C-alpha angles and dihedrals in degrees: 000000000000089000092058091047090050091051092049092047092051092046092050091047090048092054094045097041096074097057091042091053090046091051093060100034104039100111142102107300097003102071091093090062096061098090097040090048091050093049092047093048092048091048088054094046090047091050091052092048091047091050092048095045111055092181091064095077097034136262116316095012117154121243091253092054092047091052093047093047090048092050091050091049090048092054089047090053089050090054090050089052092051092048091048093052091046090054092045094049101041103021127219093301092066132238 
């Protein structure tokens, strides 16, 4: 059960992270930093979730492996969030 909760937490954070990053970085000269900031933040959040949830990387995984798996899942959740917002903003027909 903790694995499912971790996945849901990462997915929710991935969806919310893009508008949060855009809120703080949507200005003249900083708009190019929105996506890198979102990916970095989600890698950090994923690393924390991976560290806190040992079941996420499998039984007997070292702390380093748990953190790396969590960071990779966090970046994956960020990509899902970006794709979701792209579909919501431009629809299935494209921009």
